[in-house]
C-alpha positions as CSV (number, residue, x, y, z in Angstrom):
1,X,7.3,-13.5,-6.7
2,X,6.8,-14.1,-3.0
3,X,9.5,-13.4,-0.5
4,X,9.2,-16.0,2.3
5,X,10.8,-15.9,5.7
6,X,10.4,-18.4,7.4
7,X,9.3,-20.6,4.5
8,X,7.9,-23.2,6.9
9,X,4.9,-21.1,8.1
10,X,2.6,-19.9,5.3
11,X,0.6,-17.8,7.7
12,X,3.5,-15.5,8.5
13,X,5.9,-16.1,5.7
14,X,5.2,-13.8,2.8
15,X,6.1,-10.4,1.5
16,X,4.3,-9.9,-1.8
17,X,6.1,-6.7,-2.7
18,X,8.2,-3.8,-1.5
19,X,10.0,-0.7,-2.9
20,X,13.5,0.5,-2.4
21,X,16.5,2.2,-3.9
22,X,20.1,1.3,-4.5
23,X,23.3,3.2,-5.4
24,X,22.3,6.2,-3.2
25,X,23.2,9.1,-3.6
26,X,24.4,8.5,-7.2
27,X,23.8,6.8,-9.4
28,X,20.5,5.9,-7.9
29,X,18.1,3.2,-9.1
30,X,14.7,2.8,-7.5
31,X,12.7,-0.4,-7.9
32,X,9.7,-2.3,-6.7
33,X,9.6,-6.1,-7.1
34,X,6.0,-7.3,-6.6
35,X,3.6,-10.1,-7.1
36,X,0.8,-10.2,-9.7
37,X,-1.4,-12.5,-7.8
38,X,-2.9,-15.0,-10.3
39,X,-2.8,-18.2,-8.2
40,X,-5.7,-17.3,-6.0
41,X,-3.8,-18.5,-3.0
42,X,-3.5,-15.0,-1.4
43,X,-7.0,-14.0,-2.5
44,X,-9.1,-17.0,-1.7
45,X,-10.9,-18.0,1.5
46,X,-8.4,-20.9,1.8
47,X,-5.3,-18.7,1.6
48,X,-3.5,-17.1,4.6
49,X,-3.9,-13.5,3.3
50,X,-7.3,-12.6,2.1
51,X,-8.0,-9.8,-0.5
52,X,-4.7,-9.8,-2.4
53,X,-6.0,-10.0,-6.0
54,X,-4.0,-9.5,-9.2
55,X,-2.9,-5.9,-9.1
56,X,-3.7,-5.0,-5.5
57,X,0.0,-5.4,-4.5
58,X,1.1,-3.5,-7.6
59,X,-1.2,-0.5,-6.9
60,X,0.0,-0.4,-3.3
61,X,3.7,-0.6,-4.0
62,X,3.7,1.7,-7.1
63,X,1.7,4.3,-5.2
64,X,4.3,4.2,-2.4
65,X,7.2,4.2,-4.8
66,X,5.9,7.3,-6.5
67,X,5.4,9.2,-3.3
68,X,8.4,7.9,-1.4
69,X,10.9,6.3,-3.8
70,X,13.8,6.3,-1.4
71,X,11.7,5.3,1.7
72,X,12.8,8.5,3.5
73,X,10.0,11.0,2.7
74,X,9.2,12.1,6.2
75,X,5.7,12.7,7.7
76,X,4.4,13.3,11.2
77,X,4.3,10.0,13.1
78,X,1.2,7.9,12.3
79,X,0.2,4.3,12.9
80,X,-2.1,1.7,14.5
81,X,-4.1,1.5,11.3
82,X,-4.0,-0.8,8.2
83,X,-0.8,-2.9,8.2
84,X,1.0,-0.6,10.6
85,X,0.7,-1.9,14.2
86,X,3.0,0.7,15.6
87,X,4.2,4.2,14.6
88,X,6.0,5.2,11.5
89,X,7.0,8.5,10.0
90,X,7.2,8.2,6.2
91,X,4.9,8.7,3.2
92,X,3.7,5.1,2.7
93,X,0.3,5.8,1.0
94,X,-0.7,2.2,0.8
95,X,0.0,1.0,4.4
96,X,-2.9,2.7,6.2
97,X,-5.4,1.2,3.7
98,X,-4.0,-2.3,3.1
99,X,-6.8,-4.6,1.9
100,X,-9.1,-1.6,1.2
101,X,-10.2,-1.8,-2.4
102,X,-10.7,1.1,-4.8
103,X,-13.4,0.6,-7.4
104,X,-12.7,-2.4,-9.6
105,X,-11.8,-1.9,-13.2
106,X,-13.5,-4.3,-15.6
107,X,-11.8,-4.6,-19.0
108,X,-13.6,-5.3,-22.3
109,X,-12.2,-8.8,-22.3
110,X,-13.9,-9.4,-19.0
111,X,-10.8,-9.4,-16.8
112,X,-11.3,-7.4,-13.6
113,X,-8.4,-5.5,-12.0
114,X,-8.5,-5.0,-8.2
115,X,-6.7,-1.8,-7.1
116,X,-6.0,-0.8,-3.5
117,X,-7.2,2.5,-2.2
118,X,-4.4,4.9,-1.3
119,X,-4.2,7.8,1.2
120,X,-3.6,11.3,0.0
121,X,-0.7,13.4,1.4
122,X,-3.1,15.6,3.4
123,X,-4.1,12.6,5.4
124,X,-0.6,12.4,6.8
125,X,0.0,16.2,7.1
126,X,-3.4,17.4,8.2
127,X,-6.4,19.5,7.1
128,X,-7.5,21.0,4.9
129,X,-8.1,18.5,2.2
130,X,-7.5,19.9,-1.3
131,X,-9.1,16.8,-3.0
132,X,-12.4,16.1,-4.6
133,X,-15.2,16.0,-2.0
134,X,-12.7,16.9,0.7
135,X,-11.6,13.3,0.8
136,X,-8.3,12.1,2.3
137,X,-8.0,8.9,0.2
138,X,-8.8,8.2,-3.4
139,X,-12.1,6.3,-2.7
140,X,-13.3,8.3,0.3
141,X,-12.6,5.8,3.1
142,X,-10.6,8.5,4.9
143,X,-12.8,11.6,5.4
144,X,-10.6,13.2,8.0
145,X,-6.8,13.5,8.4
146,X,-4.8,11.1,10.6
147,X,-5.2,13.2,13.7
148,X,-2.5,13.8,16.4
149,X,0.9,12.2,16.0
150,X,1.2,8.6,16.9
151,X,2.6,7.6,20.3
């Protein structure tokens, strides 16, 4: 599934996934439609978005859905990193590391899954890290917290 707006420009058209909620406050249903990229269009050198392989979008969106299922889990303002050009103030663990891969997982049948690296909550909320090696993301790209609030 690819959400396209406008459909006439492939370089700015596409949302490969998102997460949300409906029926708030009760009954509430959370969801996350997303693309399992098997076409190669969004991963190849000829596509408009490089680096979106198979489960990269799923790992990004499921990680965010788990940490912020309603899209309102507040954090100090952060931004100007990853896919966030401005400031935002919610626990979107995939956004600051969009297109940053975690170690690939190769299955016994030879298929390789590409997961996106995700930020830990201490990256948003500040030191100290309580994670392995003192990291602030699950593959060690972030070795410090986000720093002062975004302006």
